[in-house]
N, C-alpha and C positions, 0 to 999 in steps of 0.2 A: 340798787338797780344793776345787777350783774349780768343782765341780758343784753345781747347785741341789739342795736336799733338800726334804722335805715341809714344813719350816719356811718355805721361801722362796716359797710359792705359796698362793693362797687356795683352801682345800679345802672350806669350809663347805657342807654339804649336797650335795656333789658325788658323782657316781658314779665310784669309783676302782678301777682294775684293779691289783692288787698281785702281782708275781711273787715268790713266796717260794721257799725251798729246804726242802721237806718230804721230802727224800730220806732217810728214816730207816730204820734197820735193823729188821726184823721177824722173829719166829720163824715156824715152819711153820703155826701157828694164826693168823697175822696179828696177833699182839700186838706192839706197839711195844716194842723192848727198850732203846731210848735216845732220849729225847724232846728232847735238847739243841737240835736245830735248830728244833723247834717253839717251844721257849721263847725262842730267839733272835729269833723273828719277833714276839713279843708287844708290845714297846715301840711298834713302828710301827702295829700293828693297834689298840692301845689309843689311840694319838694320833688315829688316823682316827675312832675311835668318839667321842672328845671333840669332834671337828669335825662330828659328826652326818653322817658320810659314809655312802653306800651302798657296801658293800665287796665286791669280787669278788676272790677269791684263786685263784691258779693255781700249780701246781708240777709237776715230774716226779717219778717214783719208779722207780728201777731202769732197766732197759733193755728195755722191751717191744717195741722195734723196730717201732713203727708199727702195732701191732694191739692190740685189746682183750684183755687177759689179767687175769682176776679177781684173781690173786695180786698184781698191781701196782695195784690200785684204791686210791684215796686215802680210802676210807670210814673206815678206822681213824684216819686223821689228823683227819677231821671230828669224830669221837667224842672224841679226845684234846683237840682245840682247844675244843670245847664245854665240856669239863670245866675246862680251864685258864682260860677266859674267863668261865665261869659264865653262859653264854648259848648259845642254839641256833645252831649253824652249819649252814645249809641245804646239803645235798649235791646237786649236779647229777648226772644220770645220764650226761652226756656233756660234751664240751668246747665244740663250736660247733654242736651239734645242737639239735633242737627244744626239748628239756628245758632245756638251759643258757640258750638265748636267751630262753625264756619266763620262767624264774626271774630272770634278770638284769633283764629289762624291768620285772618286778613288784616289784623290791627297794624297800624303804622305808628312810628314814634310820635308821641304827643297826643295820641288818640285815647279815648276813654270808653270802655264798654261796661255797662252794668248788667249783671246776670239777673234773671228772675229770682224771686224769693226761694232761698235754699230749702226752706221748710215745706215747699211743695213736694219734697221727697222725704219719705219716712226714713230713708237711709241716713239723712243728715243727723237727726237726733239719735239714731242708733250708732253713730260713728262707724258706719260700714266701710271697711277697707277699700272695697272696689269703687265705691262712690268717691272716697277721698282721693283715690288714684286718678280717677277721671278729672276731678277738679284740678289736681296737680299737673295733669298732662297739658293743661292750657298755658302754663307759665314756667318761668325759670327760677323765680324767687317768690317766697311767700312773706307777706307782711300782715301781722295781726294788729289791728287798731281798734278792736271792738272790746273795750273793757267791760261793757255791760253784759257780755256773754262769756267772759274769761273764766267764770266758775263752772262752765258747762264743757264736758268733754264731747264735743260734736265733730262731725267730719270737717267742717270749715273752720273750726277753732283749734283742733288738736290733730285730727287724723291726717290732714294735708301736710302737716309739719314733718311727718315721717318720710315724705317723698321729695321735699324741696328744702333748700337753705331757708331757715325761718327767723325773722327778726321782728322787733316791735316798731310800731309807728309812734308818732309824737304824742298822741293822746294817751296811749298806754304808758309811755315814758313819764308823762306829766302826772298821771294818776298814781303811779308807783312812787314817784318822788314825794308828793304831798302826803299820801297815806302812809308810805314807808317811814318818812321822817316823824310823822305824828306818833306812830307806834313805837319806833325804835329809838328816837332821839328828840323827844319833844322839848320845846322851851317850857319851863314850869313857872307857875302852877299849870298842870295839864288837867283839863276838865272835859267830861263827856256828858252830853244830854241825850237820853234815850227815851223815845216815845213810841207810838204805834200801839196797835191793839193788844198784842199778845206777848206774854213773857216767854212762851215756848219758842217764838221766832227769834228771841234775843238771848236765850240762856247762855249760849256759847260766848256771845259778845260781852255780856255782863261779866261772866266768869273771867274772861280774858282781860277785860279792861280793869277789873279790880286789882290785877297785878301791876297795872301801869299808871292809872290816873291818881290824882290827888283828890278830886271831887267827882262824884257821879250823881247826876240829877235824873230822876225818873218822872215821866209824865205820861200822858196818853192813857189808853185803856188798860195798859198793864199795871198802872198804879193801884188799881182796885184789888188785884190779886195780892199785892203787898199789904193793903189795908186789912183784907180778910184774914191774911196769915197772922195778923196781930189781934184777931178776934173781933174786928169791928163790922158792923152792918154795912153792906154796900148796895142794898136795894136791888134794882134790876140792872146794875152796871155790869159791863162785860167782866167776867171773872173766871179764871181757870181753877176750878176746885181741886183738880189733880196736881196742881203745881204749888200748893200752899207750903208744903214742907220744903220745897226747893227755894221758895221766896225767903223762908226763915233762914235756910242755909246761907243764901247770898247775903242777907243782912248780917249774919254772924261772921261770915268771911270778911265783909267790909270792916267790921269792928276790929277783928284780929289784925287786919292789914293796916289799920289806921287810915282807911279811906273814908272821906266824908260822903256817906250815901244819903242824898237828900230826897225826901218824898214830899208830895204836895201837902200843905197844911190846911188848905181849903179847896173846895171843888165846886164848879158850876154845874148844877144838876137840872135836868129837864123832866117833865111829866111823861113824855113819850118821844120816840125816835122820829121826829119830824122837824122841819125847818123852823116853823113858827110856834113850837111848843112853849108852854109856860115854863119859865126858868127862874132859878134863884141861886145864890151862893151860900154854901154852908161849910162848917168845919168838917174836916175829913172824918171825924168821929161821930158826926151827926147826920149821916145820909138816911133819909126816911126809907122805909121798906119798899114803897111803891114808886120811888123815883129812880132816875138813872144818871150817873155821872158822865158829863160830856166834855169837860174842859178843866184846866187848872184855874183856881180862883185868883182874885186880885192880890191877896196877901202872898200867895205862892209866887206870882209874877214878880212882886217886889223883892222877896227874899232871894229868888233865883237871880234876878237882875243884879242885886248888890254883890252876890257871890261871884258872878261872872266878871265884874269889874276888875277882879284880881288876876284873871286868867291871862296866860301868855299863849296857850294853845287850846282850842276848843274843837271837839268833833261832835257833830249833831246828826243823829239818825232817828227819824220817825217823828211825826207831828205830835203836839202836846194835847190836842183835843180833836173834836170832830170838825176839822177845819173846812170841810165842804159846806157847812152851814154857818153863815156869817156870825150869828150870835155865839157860836162856840169856836170861832177861829181866833178869838182875842189873845189867848195864851200863846198860841203859835206865832201870831203876828208880832206881839210885843217882844217875845224873846228873839225873833228874827231881827227886829229893830235894834235891840241891845247888841247882838252879834255884829250887825252892820257898822256899829260905831266903836267897836273895841279896837284898841291898839294891840292886836294879837293875831296869830294865825288862826283863821276860821275855816273849817272844812265841813262841808255839808255832804252827808253820805247818800246822795242820790234818792231815787224813789219819791215818796210823798213829801219828804222834807225839802227836796229840791223844788218840787212843784209849789210848795207853800211859800218858799223864798221868792220864786218867780212871780207868784200871784201878788206878793207884797211889793214887787218891783225892786227888790234889793239884791238881785244876783250879782250886780257889778261891785257890790260892797264886800263880797265874801272873797277870801283868799282863793278858795277852790271849791267848786261844786262838782262832785263826782257824777259821772254819767251812768254809773251802775249801782243800783240799790243793793241787789243780792250779792253782787261781786264785792262791793266795798264792805258789806257786813262780814262776808267770809274772810276777807283780807284782815279786817280788824280783829277777827276771831283767831287769827294766826294760822288759818288753813292755807294750804297750797292751792293755787288756782291753776287748773289743768291747762288753760289757754296761755298762761305765762310760762309754766314749767316746760311746755313743748318747744319754747324758743331757744335759740343757740346762746350759750354762755359767752361772755366776753372773753 
């Protein structure tokens, strides 16, 4: 972590623009169904309050594609933040319009203003310099605490940093500490578990991790591409036929590097893609032509669990089955339980894996749950994240 944080800069009484990640799930009535990301922003906000800052918060929510859509308004977030901080959070009616500019200019020390959804402007995702300049004109210092969008070069994540002194908040600092140590200096044995639907989403990560890990366990939909690459029938399972050679190459690379690449030995299959479908467990070499693989089997759970007992660092990204359907969530749940009880550093790489761990009620048992699925993947892949790169070096 060679980037400056809020600790490395004099903030007393200053007007500070903070990019947060308040992209939270809501139901149809716009009630927030999971406030984890809002809670994750509190340490930085509270620190700024202690410094008597005038605080301007910004975030995106969903994909409104550059136009105002009431269902993507951040009003519910302002309400939730007010409750969590036990103080009023002023809500702006726009982002760089008259209301936001007026409210920002009138902010007093210790007051908090939340701007409307930055993605109501197409200029945000275009990283438009004029839009970035307007955002920057509201404040004296920029703080990025939105790890979930750090892999995007947008106006509020990178553009604004060209016009203001830019530092990291505590959430980004924590993400970089845990993910950085896992990648660069892990306690060994270092193991990674990769799931999710597609090999294509994880090619770079698998490739990069094969240079670092001692064991790599594969699960989820992408396992079937590896089975097919070995010439086995996968039935109607998700399979990327254009990635078979690549799967072979990755298996070959693992062998040459002495990495223990583990694939499921059995799989729980279903007749069709629905919650109450007929299901059974078969060996990975015996999937019938008209069935579909939806989870790792009991034998695989046992083998993976035994291997994980030796681990000192584990990174997990992507569910091991169709965890939205209870009968195919068993592999994901069981491996989550194993991780929860390990005497090791356990890092969950955001997205669906984080959702699965929360669903199992085990989030408190993990060392670190990343708030950014895509960002943590790109970080593990060794890519530079624009939102981090834009910050000042120590």
